[in-house]
C-alpha positions in Angstrom: -2.2 15.1 19.4 -3.2 14.0 16.0 -6.1 11.3 15.6 -3.7 8.5 14.3 -1.8 9.6 17.7 -4.9 8.9 19.7 -6.7 6.2 18.3 -5.9 2.2 17.4 -7.0 1.6 14.0 -9.7 0.2 15.0 -11.1 3.2 17.0 -10.8 5.4 13.3 -13.6 6.4 11.4 -14.0 5.4 7.6 -12.8 9.0 6.8 -9.5 8.4 9.3 -8.8 5.4 7.9 -8.6 6.3 4.2 -6.9 9.1 5.2 -4.0 7.3 6.4 -3.0 6.2 3.0 -0.7 8.1 1.2 -1.4 6.6 -2.5 2.2 4.8 -2.8 0.5 2.2 -4.8 3.1 0.2 -3.5 0.1 -2.7 -1.5 -1.3 -2.8 -5.3 2.3 -4.0 -6.5 2.4 -8.0 -6.9 4.3 -9.8 -4.0 6.2 -13.2 -4.0 6.3 -15.3 -0.6 9.2 -17.7 -0.2 7.5 -20.7 1.2 10.5 -21.9 3.0 11.5 -19.2 4.5 8.2 -16.5 4.6 10.5 -13.8 2.9 7.9 -11.2 0.8 9.2 -10.4 -2.3 7.9 -6.7 -3.8 8.0 -7.0 -7.8 7.8 -4.1 -10.3 4.1 -5.3 -11.1 0.9 -4.0 -10.7 -2.6 -4.8 -10.6 -4.7 -3.3 -13.9 -6.9 -1.7 -12.1 -4.3 1.1 -10.6 -3.8 4.2 -12.7 -0.2 4.7 -12.3 -0.2 8.4 -12.7 -2.6 8.9 -9.5 -1.5 5.3 -7.8 -5.2 4.8 -7.0 -7.5 2.3 -7.8 -9.8 3.0 -10.3 -12.7 1.0 -9.2 -11.8 0.5 -5.5 -15.3 0.3 -4.2 -15.1 -3.0 -6.0 -11.8 -4.4 -6.2 -12.1 -7.1 -4.2 -14.8 -8.6 -6.4 -13.1 -8.1 -9.7 -9.8 -8.7 -8.0 -10.3 -12.1 -5.5 -6.6 -11.9 -4.8 -7.1 -8.1 -3.6 -7.3 -7.5 0.3 -9.6 -5.0 2.0 -7.4 -4.4 5.0 -10.4 -3.8 7.2 -11.1 -7.9 6.9 -7.6 -9.0 8.3 -5.9 -9.1 11.8 -3.6 -5.9 11.8 -1.2 -8.2 12.9 -1.1 -9.4 8.9 0.1 -6.5 7.9 3.5 -7.6 7.5 2.9 -8.1 3.6 2.5 -4.3 3.2 5.5 -2.1 2.5 7.7 -0.7 5.6 6.7 2.9 4.8 2.8 1.9 4.8 0.9 3.7 7.6 -1.2 0.7 8.4 2.0 -1.6 9.0 3.7 1.8 10.7 0.5 2.0 13.4 0.3 -1.3 13.9 4.0 -1.9 14.7 4.0 1.3 17.4 5.8 3.5 14.3 5.3 7.2 13.6 4.3 8.3 10.1 7.6 9.3 7.7 8.3 12.8 7.9 6.8 13.4 4.2 3.3 11.5 4.7 0.8 13.6 3.6 -1.0 14.0 7.1 1.9 15.4 8.5 3.1 17.9 5.7 -0.6 18.8 4.5 0.5 18.5 0.9 -0.8 15.2 -1.3 2.4 15.7 -3.6 4.7 15.1 -0.9 4.8 11.8 -1.4 5.8 12.3 -5.1 8.5 14.7 -4.3 9.9 11.8 -1.5 10.0 9.7 -4.6 7.7 7.2 -3.0 4.9 6.4 -5.5 5.4 3.1 -7.7 5.2 5.7 -10.9 7.9 5.2 -13.1 8.4 2.0 -12.3 5.9 0.0 -12.1 4.1 -1.6 -14.7 0.3 -3.5 -15.4 0.0 -7.3 -14.9 -1.7 -7.5 -18.2 2.1 -7.0 -19.8 4.0 -9.5 -18.0 4.6 -13.3 -18.3 6.7 -14.2 -15.4 6.6 -11.9 -12.0 9.9 -13.7 -10.7 11.5 -11.6 -13.6 10.6 -8.3 -12.2 11.3 -8.7 -8.8 13.0 -5.7 -6.7 16.3 -6.6 -5.9 
């Protein structure tokens, strides 16, 4: 069995934890929460620290200091992961779901995320270019 099928997120080594990330970039998209319903809407707007070609943070180790709203997943209860995209490995594993067939840990190919059309490259824009997040909600 693969490590993600044998271990809980809490039991994973730092290397295993980091390998779960498929680098789609969706967690770095700004989200808006409806105060009445709690529904979360994703926008096309991403953090200025993300490299839109690689969908990786350019300042990963210091991101939570540079961007106070940036969350370190390890610092939160796993039950709070409902704001992550429904394709996110962390959220899927917490919900008892398998990794998607295109995930790099399944395919052995980091480009499988691109081939599956899962990266934000191509539709995301940097927050510095935006005035109103509501204008960029993904339907």
